[in-house]
N, C-alpha and C positions, 0 to 999 in steps of 0.2 A: 453434520458437515465437517466441522473442525473440532477435534477432541484432544485436548492436552491434559495429561494426568500426572500429577506429582512431578512436574518438570523442574529440573535444577540445572543451572548454568553458572559456572564460576570463572572469574577472570583473576589473574594475578598481576597486580601493579604495585609492587612493594609489599602488598598484603593481599590476602584472598578476599575478593568481593563476590558476594552472592547476587549476581544480576537477576537470576530467577531462583526463588527459594521455596520449592514445593508448590508450584503453581498448577492448579487444576482449572480448566476452562473449556466450556462448550460454546461454539458459535453456530447458529443455525442459519439456513438460507434466508435471505431477504432482510437481515438485520443491518442497521447502521450503528456500529459500535464505536463509541468515543472512549479512548484510553487516556487518562490524565494522571499527572503526578509530577513531583519535583524532578529536577535534573538528576540523572543517575539512579533513578528508582527502578529501572529495568523495563520501562515501557517500550523503548525501541528494540531492545533485545527480544522481548516478547513478540513484537511485530515481525522481526526478521526470522524468528523461529517459526512462526505461523506460515510465513512465506517461503520456507525452505532455503533461506539465505544463510541460516545458521542452524546448528543442531544442539540438542540438549546433551548434557553430561550424564544425566540420570532421568528416568521417567519414560513415558510413552507419548507418542504423537500419532494420531490416526486422522486420515482424511477420507471421508466417505467409507469408513469402516476398514481402510487399509492401513497397516502399521508402517508408516513412512519413515519412522526413525530407524528402521532396519534396511532402508533402500540404499542402493549404491549411489555414488555421486551422479552417474549418468541418469539413473532412474529419477532421482530428485530433480535434476535439471529439466528433463522432459515433462514431468508433472508440473513443475513450477511455471514453465512457459505456457502450458495449456490452461492451468487453473487460475493463475494470479496475474494481475496487472499492478505495477508499482509506481507510486508517485512520491518523489522525495523533495525535501525542502530546497535543495540546491539545484533542482531541475535535472542535473546529470545528462544534459544533451551533449552530443559530440560537437565541438566548437567549429570545426571546418567542414561541416556537413549541413545541407539544407534541412529545413523542417520536414520536407517530404521524406528524405532519406533517413532522418532520425526516427520517424514513425514507422518506416518500412523495416527497420532493423529487426524487430522481434519476429517478423514473418519470414525472414531469411533462414532462421533456425528450423522452421517447421515446413519450409518449401510449400507454402500455401498458394493455391491457385487463385487467380484474380486479385493478387496482392495490391496492385495499383488502385483498383476500385475500393478495396478495404481501407487503404490509406486515405483516399479522398473522402470516404464516408466518415472516417474518424475525425479528420481535420474539419470537415463541415460541421460535425456534431458539436465541436467545441468552439466553432466560430472563427477559425484562423486558416481556412482554405486559401484565402488571399495572401497568406504569408508562406505558402508552400516552397517558394524558391529562396526564402530568406535564411541566412545563417543566424545562429543564436544572438550574436553581437549586434545584429540589425533589428532586434526586437526588444520590446519592454519586458520587464520581469513577468508581468501578467500574461503576456503573449507566450513567453517561453514556458510558463507553467501550463498553459493551455495545450501547447505542443506536447509537453511531457504527459499530460492526461490523455491526449490522443494516442500517444505511443502505448500507454497502459491499456487503452480500450481496443486497439486494433486487432488483437487476437481474440476478441470477444470473450474475455475471462468471466468466470462466475464471481470472482472476488477482486475488489480493488483494495490494496493495502497502501495507506498514505501516511507518511512520516512528516509531521509538521508542514503540511502542504502550503500553508500561508505564511510561514515563518520569515521569508525574505520579501514579503509583499506589504505595501501600504494597506491601511484598513479598508479603503474602498475597493481596491483590486482583490483583497482577500475575501471580501463579501461576495464579489462576483464569482470567484473560484468556488466558494462554498455553495452558492446557488447552483453552480454547475454540478457539483457532487450530489446535491439534492435531486436534481433531474436524473442523474445517472442511477441513483438509488431508486427513484420512483419507477424506473423501467425494469426493476427486478434484480439489479446487481447488488450483491452484498458488499458493504463498505466497512472497513476497519481502519480507523484513523487515530494516530497518536498526536496529541497536542498538549501544550502547556497553557493554552489560552482557554479559560472556562467559557468565554463568550461563544466559542465554536460548538460547544456541546448542545446548543439549542437545535442543532440539526440532527442529533443522534437519537435513536430509539432505545439505546442502552448505554449506560455510562459506567465504566470500570475505573476505579481509582487504585493506583499502585503506590506503595512505599516500601523501600528497602527490599525490593525483589518479591514482594508479596502483594496479592490482591486484597485490599482492605475494605473495598466496597464494590458492589455489583448490583446496579439498579436498572430496571426497565422503565422507559419513559413513554407516556401516551402522547401522541402528536395528533 
């Protein structure tokens, strides 16, 4: 499904930092992958690379057998919108827009028929259809994250990529969000989640640990 080979990504901030240092990784359909490691180890860079939000300086990246590291920016955007749904720590909702319109946004790029029905289904799936007319500042953090997850689900992606999805939430709300991810995964969606919280790894079927831009451990877990 996703195949990264000898990927390298460098940033310069006074000195050269190897955010990805020769990473090779295969992710297959139906996995729930938890990526953990200290701050600055490269886990978010890896996630953004997998989701075509960033690109490698060296190495190869293939999705379903296609060499996407050679794609144009337009090709990458089209595939990204079709293949992936994204959930971020800071929710990334548009502040002066209703929940309904925030979830509708990804569908505008693909001119999807029946968009309103898809938005309703996504908001119902995460339990916030009753908040469809609310702006983000009229909702709790947990409700905002549920709307963000609905936005990720509305295009019916094969893969959800989540970057610290409970980082701005209290422990109770965080558990509710993780239970929601568990249900999404149980329906067949592949989930790749970056976290610094080892307690969240109990939901994963595979745990990858990173340090200094490298994968130092990769274990499958029986659930």
